[in-house]
VEXLUMNU-658699 format. One record per residue (C-alpha): x, y, z; residue in one letter; residue number from 1. Coordinates in steps of 0.5 Angstrom, whole numbers, plus 500, padded with zeros to 3 digits. Layout:
# VEXLUMNU-658699
((X,Y,Z),'A',NUM)
...
This chain:
# VEXLUMNU-658699
((433,604,553),'M',1)
((435,603,560),'S',2)
((442,601,563),'E',3)
((439,595,566),'N',4)
((436,593,559),'S',5)
((442,594,555),'M',6)
((446,589,560),'L',7)
((440,584,560),'N',8)
((441,584,552),'I',9)
((449,583,553),'K',10)
((448,577,558),'A',11)
((443,574,553),'L',12)
((448,575,547),'E',13)
((453,572,552),'S',14)
((449,566,554),'N',15)
((447,565,546),'K',16)
((455,565,545),'N',17)
((456,560,550),'I',18)
((451,556,548),'S',19)
((453,556,541),'A',20)
((460,555,543),'R',21)
((458,549,547),'N',22)
((454,546,541),'Y',23)
((459,547,536),'W',24)
((465,544,540),'K',25)
((460,538,542),'Q',26)
((458,537,534),'R',27)
((465,537,531),'L',28)
((469,533,537),'K',29)
((469,527,533),'N',30)
((471,530,526),'F',31)
((478,532,523),'R',32)
((479,537,517),'A',33)
((483,533,512),'E',34)
((484,534,505),'N',35)
((481,527,503),'C',36)
((484,528,496),'F',37)
((491,529,498),'D',38)
((496,525,494),'G',39)
((491,523,489),'A',40)
((493,528,484),'T',41)
((497,527,477),'D',42)
((504,527,475),'D',43)
((504,535,473),'Q',44)
((508,540,478),'Q',45)
((503,544,482),'L',46)
((505,551,482),'P',47)
((505,556,488),'S',48)
((501,562,490),'G',49)
((494,563,493),'N',50)
((490,563,486),'T',51)
((484,559,484),'Y',52)
((482,556,478),'G',53)
((475,554,476),'V',54)
((472,548,472),'Y',55)
((465,548,469),'T',56)
((461,542,467),'V',57)
((454,541,464),'E',58)
((451,536,468),'I',59)
((448,530,464),'P',60)
((441,531,463),'R',61)
((439,524,466),'H',62)
((443,526,472),'V',63)
((439,532,473),'S',64)
((433,528,472),'G',65)
((434,524,477),'N',66)
((436,530,482),'L',67)
((429,533,480),'N',68)
((426,526,481),'G',69)
((428,526,489),'I',70)
((429,534,490),'A',71)
((424,539,488),'S',72)
((426,545,491),'S',73)
((433,549,491),'D',74)
((434,547,499),'K',75)
((432,540,498),'A',76)
((437,539,492),'K',77)
((442,543,496),'H',78)
((441,537,501),'I',79)
((442,532,496),'V',80)
((448,534,493),'L',81)
((451,535,500),'L',82)
((449,528,502),'S',83)
((452,526,495),'A',84)
((459,529,496),'L',85)
((459,526,503),'S',86)
((459,519,500),'V',87)
((464,521,495),'L',88)
((469,523,500),'I',89)
((467,517,505),'Q',90)
((469,512,499),'K',91)
((475,516,498),'Y',92)
((478,517,505),'S',93)
((475,511,508),'S',94)
((472,514,514),'T',95)
((465,514,516),'G',96)
((466,521,519),'K',97)
((466,526,513),'V',98)
((467,534,514),'L',99)
((464,539,509),'L',100)
((463,546,509),'F',101)
((457,550,506),'T',102)
((453,556,507),'H',103)
((446,557,510),'T',104)
((440,560,507),'Y',105)
((441,567,509),'S',106)
((441,572,503),'E',107)
((444,577,507),'E',108)
((450,573,510),'E',109)
((451,570,503),'K',110)
((453,577,500),'Q',111)
((459,577,505),'D',112)
((465,571,504),'A',113)
((466,568,510),'G',114)
((459,570,513),'K',115)
((454,564,514),'G',116)
((459,559,512),'I',117)
((459,553,517),'I',118)
((462,546,518),'P',119)
((458,540,517),'V',120)
((459,534,520),'G',121)
((456,527,517),'I',122)
((456,520,520),'D',123)
((456,515,514),'I',124)
((454,508,517),'A',125)
((457,503,512),'P',126)
((450,499,511),'D',127)
((446,506,510),'T',128)
((442,507,504),'D',129)
((442,514,500),'F',130)
((435,516,502),'S',131)
((436,515,510),'T',132)
((443,519,509),'L',133)
((439,525,506),'V',134)
((434,525,512),'N',135)
((440,525,517),'T',136)
((444,530,513),'V',137)
((437,534,513),'K',138)
((436,534,520),'E',139)
((443,535,522),'N',140)
((443,541,517),'L',141)
((437,545,520),'F',142)
((440,544,527),'S',143)
((447,547,525),'D',144)
((443,553,522),'F',145)
((440,555,529),'R',146)
((447,556,531),'H',147)
((450,559,524),'A',148)
((451,566,527),'R',149)
((457,564,531),'Y',150)
((463,566,527),'P',151)
((466,561,523),'L',152)
((473,563,526),'E',153)
((471,562,533),'R',154)
((468,555,531),'I',155)
((475,553,528),'L',156)
((478,555,534),'A',157)
((474,551,539),'G',158)
((475,545,535),'S',159)
((482,543,536),'P',160)
((482,537,530),'A',161)
((480,542,525),'I',162)
((486,546,524),'K',163)
((484,550,518),'R',164)
((478,550,513),'I',165)
((481,545,509),'S',166)
((478,540,504),'G',167)
((471,540,500),'V',168)
((465,545,500),'G',169)
((459,545,497),'L',170)
((454,551,495),'G',171)
((449,554,491),'M',172)
((451,559,486),'K',173)
((451,566,489),'G',174)
((456,565,494),'I',175)
((462,569,494),'A',176)
((468,565,493),'L',177)
((474,564,495),'P',178)
((471,563,502),'I',179)
((477,567,506),'D',180)
((477,567,514),'V',181)
((483,569,517),'N',182)
((487,567,511),'G',183)
((484,560,511),'C',184)
((481,558,505),'S',185)
((477,552,502),'L',186)
((482,548,497),'D',187)
((476,545,493),'L',188)
((469,548,492),'Y',189)
((463,545,488),'F',190)
((458,551,486),'S',191)
((451,548,483),'F',192)
((447,552,478),'H',193)
((440,551,481),'A',194)
((437,556,477),'E',195)
((439,553,470),'E',196)
((440,546,473),'D',197)
((445,544,468),'Q',198)
((452,546,470),'K',199)
((457,545,476),'L',200)
((463,550,478),'D',201)
((468,547,481),'V',202)
((473,552,484),'W',203)
((480,549,486),'Y',204)
((486,552,489),'H',205)
((492,552,484),'H',206)
((497,550,490),'S',207)
((493,543,491),'R',208)
((490,541,485),'F',209)
((491,540,477),'T',210)
((486,542,472),'Y',211)
((486,534,470),'N',212)
((485,532,477),'F',213)
((479,537,478),'V',214)
((476,534,471),'Q',215)
((477,527,473),'N',216)
((474,528,480),'I',217)
((468,532,478),'T',218)
((467,526,473),'A',219)
((467,521,479),'V',220)
((462,525,483),'F',221)
((457,526,477),'L',222)
((458,518,476),'S',223)
((457,517,483),'L',224)
((451,522,483),'L',225)
((447,519,478),'S',226)
((448,512,481),'R',227)
((446,514,488),'I',228)
((440,518,486),'T',229)
((437,513,481),'Q',230)
((436,508,486),'N',231)
((436,512,493),'S',232)
((434,505,497),'R',233)
((440,502,495),'N',234)
((446,500,500),'S',235)
((452,505,499),'L',236)
((456,500,500),'Q',237)
((454,496,494),'N',238)
((455,502,490),'I',239)
((463,502,488),'P',240)
((466,509,485),'L',241)
((468,505,479),'L',242)
((463,500,475),'T',243)
((466,495,471),'E',244)
((464,498,465),'Q',245)
((468,504,466),'E',246)
((474,500,467),'R',247)
((473,496,461),'L',248)
((473,502,457),'Q',249)
((480,504,459),'V',250)
((482,497,457),'F',251)
((479,498,451),'N',252)
((483,504,450),'E',253)
((489,499,450),'L',254)
((486,495,445),'T',255)
((487,501,440),'V',256)
((493,504,443),'F',257)
((498,501,439),'G',258)
((495,503,432),'N',259)
((493,510,434),'H',260)
((498,512,439),'A',261)
((504,509,436),'S',262)
((510,513,434),'Q',263)
((517,512,431),'A',264)
((522,508,435),'E',265)
((527,513,435),'S',266)
((522,518,439),'V',267)
((523,518,446),'L',268)
((518,515,451),'V',269)
((517,516,458),'R',270)
((519,510,462),'T',271)
((513,506,466),'S',272)
((513,507,473),'Y',273)
((516,501,475),'H',274)
((522,503,470),'Q',275)
((523,510,473),'E',276)
((523,507,480),'R',277)
((528,502,479),'L',278)
((532,507,475),'W',279)
((533,512,481),'F',280)
((534,506,486),'I',281)
((540,504,482),'D',282)
((542,511,481),'K',283)
((542,513,488),'F',284)
((546,506,490),'E',285)
((551,507,485),'K',286)
((558,508,488),'D',287)
((554,509,495),'Y',288)
((552,503,497),'L',289)
((556,499,492),'Y',290)
((562,499,488),'N',291)
((559,501,481),'G',292)
((551,499,480),'S',293)
((547,495,484),'P',294)
((546,488,481),'V',295)
((540,485,485),'Y',296)
((536,487,479),'H',297)
((540,483,474),'N',298)
((535,477,472),'I',299)
((539,470,470),'P',300)
((536,465,466),'L',301)
((540,458,465),'E',302)
((538,454,459),'I',303)
((541,447,459),'G',304)
((543,444,452),'L',305)
((545,437,451),'K',306)
((546,434,444),'G',307)
((549,437,437),'T',308)
((549,445,437),'L',309)
((550,450,432),'N',310)
((553,456,436),'V',311)
((552,460,430),'E',312)
((545,459,429),'W',313)
((544,460,436),'L',314)
((547,467,436),'E',315)
((543,468,430),'E',316)
((536,466,434),'S',317)
((538,470,440),'I',318)
((539,477,436),'N',319)
((533,476,432),'S',320)
((529,476,438),'V',321)
((532,482,441),'I',322)
((531,485,434),'R',323)
((524,483,435),'H',324)
((522,486,442),'Y',325)
((524,493,442),'S',326)
((524,493,450),'A',327)
((530,488,449),'L',328)
((534,494,445),'R',329)
((532,499,449),'T',330)
((537,504,453),'C',331)
((535,509,458),'F',332)
((537,517,458),'V',333)
((535,522,463),'E',334)
((533,529,461),'V',335)
((532,534,466),'K',336)
((531,529,472),'D',337)
((526,525,467),'I',338)
((528,518,465),'I',339)
((526,516,457),'F',340)
((526,510,453),'Q',341)
((530,510,447),'Q',342)
((530,503,443),'P',343)
((537,502,439),'V',344)
((535,500,432),'N',345)
((540,496,430),'D',346)
((542,493,437),'A',347)
((545,486,437),'G',348)
((549,482,442),'I',349)
((555,478,441),'Q',350)
((554,471,444),'L',351)
((560,470,448),'E',352)
((563,463,448),'K',353)
((567,459,454),'R',354)
((570,452,455),'T',355)
((569,450,462),'H',356)
((570,442,463),'R',357)
((570,443,470),'H',358)
((563,441,473),'K',359)
((560,443,480),'G',360)
((562,449,484),'S',361)
((567,452,479),'S',362)
((562,453,474),'L',363)
((557,456,479),'E',364)
((562,461,481),'A',365)
((563,463,474),'E',366)
((556,464,473),'I',367)
((555,468,479),'T',368)
((561,472,477),'S',369)
((557,473,470),'E',370)
((550,475,473),'R',371)
((553,480,478),'D',372)
((556,484,473),'K',373)
((553,491,473),'P',374)
((550,493,466),'F',375)
((551,500,463),'D',376)
((544,504,462),'P',377)
((547,507,456),'A',378)
((547,500,452),'T',379)
((541,495,452),'P',380)
((541,491,458),'P',381)
((541,484,455),'V',382)
((547,479,455),'R',383)
((549,472,453),'A',384)
((554,467,455),'V',385)
((555,460,452),'L',386)
((559,455,457),'F',387)
((561,449,454),'E',388)
((561,444,460),'T',389)
((563,437,456),'D',390)
((562,434,449),'T',391)
((556,436,446),'D',392)
((554,439,453),'S',393)
((552,446,454),'Y',394)
((549,452,459),'K',395)
((546,458,456),'L',396)
((546,464,461),'L',397)
((542,469,459),'L',398)
((542,476,463),'I',399)
((537,481,463),'F',400)
((536,487,467),'H',401)
((529,488,471),'H',402)
((528,495,467),'L',403)
((526,491,461),'V',404)
((523,484,463),'V',405)
((519,480,468),'D',406)
((519,473,469),'R',407)
((514,472,464),'H',408)
((518,476,459),'A',409)
((524,472,460),'T',410)
((521,465,459),'L',411)
((517,468,453),'Q',412)
((524,470,450),'V',413)
((527,464,452),'A',414)
((522,460,448),'R',415)
((522,465,442),'D',416)
((530,464,442),'I',417)
((529,456,442),'L',418)
((523,456,437),'E',419)
((527,461,432),'N',420)
((533,456,433),'Y',421)
((528,450,431),'R',422)
((526,454,425),'R',423)
((533,455,423),'R',424)
((535,448,423),'S',425)
((528,446,419),'Q',426)
((530,451,414),'G',427)
((524,456,416),'E',428)
((524,463,417),'L',429)
((525,466,424),'F',430)
((519,470,427),'L',431)
((519,477,424),'E',432)
((512,479,425),'E',433)
((511,486,428),'T',434)
((510,487,436),'E',435)
((502,488,437),'R',436)
((504,493,442),'L',437)
((511,495,444),'R',438)
((512,496,452),'Y',439)
((514,504,450),'A',440)
((506,504,448),'Q',441)
((504,500,454),'F',442)
((508,506,458),'S',443)
((504,511,455),'E',444)
((498,508,456),'W',445)
((500,507,463),'Q',446)
((501,514,464),'R',447)
((495,516,460),'G',448)
((488,513,460),'P',449)
((490,508,465),'L',450)
((491,514,470),'S',451)
((483,515,470),'K',452)
((483,509,474),'L',453)
((487,511,480),'Y',454)
((482,516,482),'F',455)
((478,510,484),'Y',456)
((483,506,486),'L',457)
((487,510,491),'F',458)
((481,510,496),'P',459)
((481,503,497),'Y',460)
((488,502,498),'W',461)
((488,508,503),'K',462)
((483,504,507),'Q',463)
((488,498,506),'R',464)
((494,501,507),'L',465)
((493,508,510),'G',466)
((495,507,517),'T',467)
((502,505,519),'R',468)
((504,498,517),'L',469)
((507,493,522),'K',470)
((514,491,520),'A',471)
((516,484,520),'L',472)
((521,484,526),'E',473)
((524,477,523),'L',474)
((530,474,528),'P',475)
((536,475,524),'T',476)
((543,472,525),'D',477)
((546,479,524),'R',478)
((543,486,526),'P',479)
((540,490,521),'R',480)
((544,496,518),'S',481)
((541,503,518),'A',482)
((541,503,511),'V',483)
((539,497,507),'H',484)
((545,493,504),'I',485)
((543,487,500),'Y',486)
((547,480,498),'K',487)
((543,475,495),'G',488)
((543,468,496),'A',489)
((538,462,495),'A',490)
((537,455,497),'I',491)
((532,450,493),'D',492)
((525,449,496),'V',493)
((521,442,495),'S',494)
((515,440,498),'L',495)
((514,432,499),'S',496)
((509,429,494),'Q',497)
((505,427,499),'H',498)
((504,435,502),'I',499)
((503,437,495),'S',500)
((498,432,493),'S',501)
((494,435,500),'Q',502)
((495,442,498),'V',503)
((491,440,491),'L',504)
((486,436,494),'R',505)
((484,441,500),'Y',506)
((484,447,494),'A',507)
((479,443,491),'E',508)
((475,441,497),'Q',509)
((475,448,499),'R',510)
((474,452,492),'L',511)
((480,456,494),'I',512)
((487,456,489),'S',513)
((493,453,492),'P',514)
((496,459,491),'R',515)
((492,462,497),'L',516)
((493,456,501),'I',517)
((501,456,501),'L',518)
((501,464,502),'M',519)
((496,463,508),'A',520)
((501,457,511),'A',521)
((507,462,509),'F',522)
((504,468,513),'K',523)
((502,463,519),'I',524)
((510,461,519),'L',525)
((512,468,519),'L',526)
((507,470,525),'Y',527)
((510,464,529),'K',528)
((517,467,528),'Y',529)
((515,475,529),'V',530)
((509,474,534),'Q',531)
((505,480,532),'H',532)
((498,479,529),'E',533)
((499,484,523),'E',534)
((503,480,517),'I',535)
((505,484,511),'V',536)
((508,481,505),'I',537)
((508,482,498),'G',538)
((506,478,492),'T',539)
((506,479,484),'S',540)
((500,479,479),'T',541)
((500,478,472),'D',542)
((498,484,468),'S',543)
((497,480,462),'R',544)
((490,478,462),'N',545)
((488,483,457),'N',546)
((489,480,450),'G',547)
((493,485,447),'V',548)
((498,485,453),'L',549)
((499,477,453),'K',550)
((505,477,448),'D',551)
((508,484,451),'V',552)
((516,483,453),'V',553)
((517,488,458),'G',554)
((516,488,466),'P',555)
((509,488,466),'L',556)
((508,484,473),'A',557)
((505,488,478),'N',558)
((507,488,486),'L',559)
((501,487,491),'L',560)
((502,488,498),'P',561)
((498,483,502),'V',562)
((496,486,509),'R',563)
((492,481,514),'S',564)
((491,480,521),'Q',565)
((493,473,524),'I',566)
((490,471,531),'F',567)
((492,466,536),'P',568)
((485,463,536),'S',569)
((484,463,529),'D',570)
((484,456,526),'S',571)
((487,455,519),'F',572)
((481,454,515),'Q',573)
((478,461,518),'E',574)
((484,465,517),'Y',575)
((484,462,510),'L',576)
((477,464,508),'T',577)
((479,471,511),'R',578)
((485,471,507),'L',579)
((482,469,501),'N',580)
((476,474,501),'N',581)
((481,480,502),'Q',582)
((486,478,497),'F',583)
((480,477,492),'N',584)
((478,484,494),'A',585)
((486,486,493),'D',586)
((486,483,486),'L',587)
((480,487,484),'S',588)
((484,493,485),'H',589)
((490,492,483),'S',590)
((490,496,476),'D',591)
((494,501,480),'I',592)
((502,501,479),'P',593)
((505,499,485),'F',594)
((510,504,484),'D',595)
((505,509,484),'K',596)
((501,507,490),'L',597)
((508,507,494),'V',598)
((508,515,492),'S',599)
((501,516,494),'Y',600)
((501,513,500),'L',601)
((508,516,502),'A',602)
((510,511,508),'P',603)
((515,513,513),'E',604)
((521,513,510),'K',605)
((526,507,513),'D',606)
((532,506,509),'M',607)
((533,500,513),'S',608)
((527,497,509),'R',609)
((524,496,502),'T',610)
((517,500,501),'A',611)
((511,497,504),'L',612)
((514,490,505),'F',613)
((520,486,506),'D',614)
((518,479,504),'V',615)
((516,477,497),'L',616)
((511,471,496),'F',617)
((510,468,489),'Q',618)
((507,462,486),'Y',619)
((506,460,479),'E',620)
((504,454,475),'N',621)
((510,451,472),'K',622)
((507,450,465),'S',623)
((511,453,460),'Y',624)
((512,449,454),'E',625)
((519,448,451),'I',626)
((520,447,443),'P',627)
((522,440,441),'R',628)
((529,441,437),'I',629)
((532,435,434),'D',630)
((538,432,437),'D',631)
((538,437,443),'L',632)
((535,436,450),'H',633)
((533,442,453),'I',634)
((532,444,461),'D',635)
((530,451,463),'L',636)
((533,453,470),'F',637)
((530,459,474),'E',638)
((533,461,481),'N',639)
((529,467,483),'N',640)
((534,472,482),'Y',641)
((533,479,480),'G',642)
((526,481,483),'Y',643)
((529,486,488),'G',644)
((532,486,495),'K',645)
((527,483,500),'Y',646)
((529,480,506),'D',647)
((526,473,504),'L',648)
((523,472,497),'S',649)
((520,465,496),'L',650)
((518,463,489),'L',651)
((514,456,489),'L',652)
((512,453,482),'L',653)
((507,448,481),'Q',654)
((508,442,477),'S',655)
((506,435,475),'E',656)
((511,432,480),'D',657)
((509,437,486),'G',658)
((511,444,489),'V',659)
((518,446,488),'E',660)
((522,453,488),'G',661)
((527,457,491),'K',662)
((528,461,497),'M',663)
((532,467,496),'L',664)
((535,471,502),'Y',665)
((539,477,504),'N',666)
((546,473,506),'S',667)
((547,480,510),'E',668)
((542,478,515),'Y',669)
((541,471,514),'F',670)
((545,464,514),'D',671)
((544,459,510),'Q',672)
((542,454,516),'A',673)
((537,459,518),'S',674)
((533,459,512),'V',675)
((534,452,511),'E',676)
((531,451,518),'L',677)
((525,456,516),'M',678)
((523,452,510),'M',679)
((523,445,514),'Q',680)
((519,448,519),'R',681)
((514,451,513),'F',682)
((514,444,510),'S',683)
((512,441,517),'R',684)
((507,447,519),'L',685)
((503,446,512),'L',686)
((503,439,513),'G',687)
((500,440,520),'S',688)
((495,445,518),'L',689)
((492,441,512),'L',690)
((492,435,517),'L',691)
((488,439,522),'Q',692)
((485,445,519),'P',693)
((480,447,524),'S',694)
((485,447,530),'R',695)
((487,453,533),'Q',696)
((493,456,531),'L',697)
((496,457,538),'W',698)
((496,450,539),'E',699)
((500,448,533),'I',700)
((508,449,534),'D',701)
((513,449,528),'I',702)
((518,446,533),'L',703)
((520,439,533),'D',704)
((521,435,539),'D',705)
((529,436,538),'V',706)
((528,443,537),'E',707)
((524,444,543),'K',708)
((529,440,548),'K',709)
((535,444,546),'G',710)
((531,451,547),'L',711)
((529,449,554),'L',712)
((536,447,556),'D',713)
((539,453,553),'S',714)
((534,458,557),'L',715)
((535,454,564),'D',716)
((536,460,568),'Y',717)
((534,457,575),'T',718)
((540,460,578),'N',719)
((538,467,576),'S',720)
((536,471,582),'H',721)
((532,478,582),'Y',722)
((529,482,588),'P',723)
((522,479,589),'E',724)
((520,484,594),'D',725)
((521,490,589),'K',726)
((516,493,584),'T',727)
((518,495,577),'I',728)
((517,502,580),'L',729)
((522,501,586),'D',730)
((527,499,581),'L',731)
((526,505,576),'F',732)
((527,510,582),'D',733)
((533,506,584),'E',734)
((536,508,578),'Q',735)
((533,515,578),'V',736)
((537,516,585),'T',737)
((543,513,582),'K',738)
((544,516,575),'W',739)
((539,522,575),'P',740)
((543,525,569),'G',741)
((544,518,565),'N',742)
((541,517,559),'T',743)
((534,513,560),'A',744)
((531,512,553),'V',745)
((534,514,546),'Q',746)
((529,514,540),'Y',747)
((531,517,533),'E',748)
((536,522,535),'G',749)
((533,524,542),'V',750)
((535,522,549),'A',751)
((532,523,555),'I',752)
((535,522,562),'T',753)
((533,518,568),'Y',754)
((531,525,572),'A',755)
((527,528,566),'Q',756)
((523,521,565),'L',757)
((521,521,572),'D',758)
((519,528,572),'E',759)
((515,527,565),'Q',760)
((512,520,568),'A',761)
((510,524,574),'G',762)
((506,529,570),'Q',763)
((502,524,567),'V',764)
((501,520,573),'A',765)
((498,527,576),'A',766)
((494,527,569),'Q',767)
((491,520,570),'L',768)
((490,521,578),'T',769)
((486,527,576),'A',770)
((481,523,572),'R',771)
((480,518,577),'G',772)
((485,513,576),'V',773)
((486,509,582),'K',774)
((490,502,584),'A',775)
((489,497,579),'D',776)
((485,501,574),'A',777)
((486,499,567),'V',778)
((489,505,562),'V',779)
((489,504,555),'G',780)
((496,506,552),'L',781)
((495,508,544),'L',782)
((501,510,542),'M',783)
((506,510,536),'D',784)
((513,507,538),'R',785)
((517,514,541),'S',786)
((519,516,548),'I',787)
((512,519,550),'E',788)
((510,511,550),'M',789)
((515,510,555),'V',790)
((513,516,559),'V',791)
((506,514,558),'G',792)
((508,507,561),'M',793)
((511,509,567),'L',794)
((506,515,568),'G',795)
((500,509,568),'I',796)
((504,505,573),'L',797)
((506,511,578),'K',798)
((498,513,578),'A',799)
((497,506,580),'G',800)
((494,503,574),'G',801)
((496,498,569),'A',802)
((497,499,562),'Y',803)
((494,496,556),'L',804)
((498,497,550),'P',805)
((494,498,544),'V',806)
((497,497,537),'D',807)
((495,503,532),'I',808)
((496,499,526),'T',809)
((491,494,529),'Y',810)
((484,494,525),'P',811)
((478,498,528),'E',812)
((475,491,530),'E',813)
((481,489,534),'R',814)
((482,495,538),'R',815)
((475,496,540),'N',816)
((475,488,542),'Y',817)
((481,489,547),'L',818)
((478,496,550),'L',819)
((471,492,551),'D',820)
((474,486,553),'N',821)
((479,489,559),'S',822)
((473,494,561),'Q',823)
((478,500,559),'T',824)
((474,506,560),'R',825)
((480,511,559),'L',826)
((486,511,554),'V',827)
((492,515,554),'L',828)
((494,517,547),'T',829)
((496,523,543),'T',830)
((493,528,538),'N',831)
((495,524,532),'E',832)
((491,518,534),'F',833)
((486,520,539),'A',834)
((481,519,533),'G',835)
((482,512,533),'L',836)
((479,511,540),'V',837)
((472,509,540),'K',838)
((466,514,542),'P',839)
((464,513,550),'G',840)
((471,512,552),'I',841)
((475,518,555),'S',842)
((481,520,552),'V',843)
((487,523,556),'V',844)
((492,527,551),'L',845)
((500,526,553),'I',846)
((501,533,550),'E',847)
((497,536,556),'D',848)
((503,535,560),'R',849)
((509,539,560),'E',850)
((512,537,554),'P',851)
((519,534,553),'F',852)
((524,538,548),'N',853)
((530,534,548),'G',854)
């Protein structure tokens, strides 16, 4: 062969490589290699090392039948399975852009691990059906195969968003595993036995997944495969990961759990997730943030008793109830960093009697002092004090730790104590029947059978809460501490009979619960205070809907984060409808324990705040029945203490007399007057919203005329002067000239001087100018709070443009609306958030300038 011919062949090969490189760069530019199952493993410890395991399962005959019905050849089955696996990842990761790895059909390349392996990017529209998806994957796959000879390591090198081979792959039996390319390997790989059509091998990396997790995710995949192949024309958004039948099967296991999983009370049982979190919080804060253990998880309940009282019978009644409910006799022990429940068989308490004939504040001070005494975890966290306040007048104070009760449980215990006293006074026997289900058995079920549901629920919550949540920047009377310190105080809350009736009437008209109406109004109040559109609060849900759990005494109530956007153009009825739909969807996914959810989401730690939300909203029907006892008048008093250290915790109780309740607040941050004013505004706002539900929210004010006048007078700065002939950049340049070495910006321990800030902003301006930014051009600024964000602002101004801040926490629709409405064609952002920019808008990465290292 001549030298010219060899040169021509080399040139041809070089052109092919350039073509393949450009193809893959374009093909994968909007895809990221992520392990969509990160954080979804179980509680088992993951080993280190670079070894694999394999889980083999027989494919059910009906699933094989469905597969054979829509795919006759091995290649067709490969495409169907690849499509099905992409649906699983899409539902798990809540992203429409799924990246998988698979092999080509070249037999010679399949003999060498890493050869013939390609990444496959799959776009899944929310409303598409499986048949359409399969055709799309088929077309993309055949196009990808034409460039499959380009080395995988070069494909990865040319796609910055794909750091390594990560996540999930699929192939037919015969490919060498594990795939290893330059030290990178798949974490999870599904290998289908085409010739037998009955088996599936699932290879998994030991350092990423446990055997139990792989079993569960394989079962989820096969269940999903069965349903999407049974009716391939059904919209994918109508096919849930979890069917109601599958959910009921898990709860049916609870029904028989008390019989089949029962153990002697003396056996140590691991705590529930709720108990585990509270234990470690108290352990961390004891003698560090507080003198002794924190007391904000002490739950008090006051019972007023007027009439002839037999104190001995009352003490017997209390101890009978404690003996009946194992949770009330439980102490906690730590064994190798694991916390266990240990009921004490012969536990009982001595009812402390005190005479207190001085009504008013001094009694309240004594009750507060008793409430704020810490518990010893080595003993059951229950105590009782009886105050004699007058002749035949008493107040019984019951105090529990949140480790063993929730609100429902405290009321149930109070009812049972009074019922026992009634029986004793009538000469009847105490309530002595055995618990249908002990709380310790519920804890075992929560960590066992219920955990099967977590694999289905994680994807929903990753979509709802996976991006950074916007903290509520409420105006406080004192600065927020770097480490959250809590001192609870409370005020009474009462809505007028007129407004309470309006709430019920509007609820009936709109077929929406009063809870949602009050929650929506409260969130709008917070929106008015903080002036940002994302509002995240928490609420509690009762897990006692299942009959077996109805009478369980223990902390069963679960916390539910409620995240929603409120826009100035919304009307109350528009926002209420949106919140109602979203909240009902949240409720249908609320089986996952809050503490497990926090662990899975792993939000950025902020020691100055509580996890996921800082404000708690609770609404209950005040419908508990109090036993009637001859010669005694009984009143129950709730005060909302003990349920956490939130900035604000609002409990509203609906009764025949209207809506009343308690607002608990952190007195370290808020004065009583500020909280009282907030609740006055809440009542006024609620009335306005119900009176004009179609009026846009920006038109509704929470201030009355007196407040407006006082605010305007205090902000009268007409005598202030500023240089009208200078721009922001002129003023900034003056500071650079005067104080080049002084700190201009400081964030999270890193500082930058005026000179450094000016240099960095100039580099960004050069980037933007090179991309065509001219005077008055709008440039989107999509960044997290950081020094880089300030650099970006100044850089855009130096380039002559105007910056449009786009909050990374906004939902996709809101981000796209801002960019489209402003006709923005260029966005300055970071590598981390580049994927949030909609296609068609150019991106400039701030990292491409000379980086600042501090």
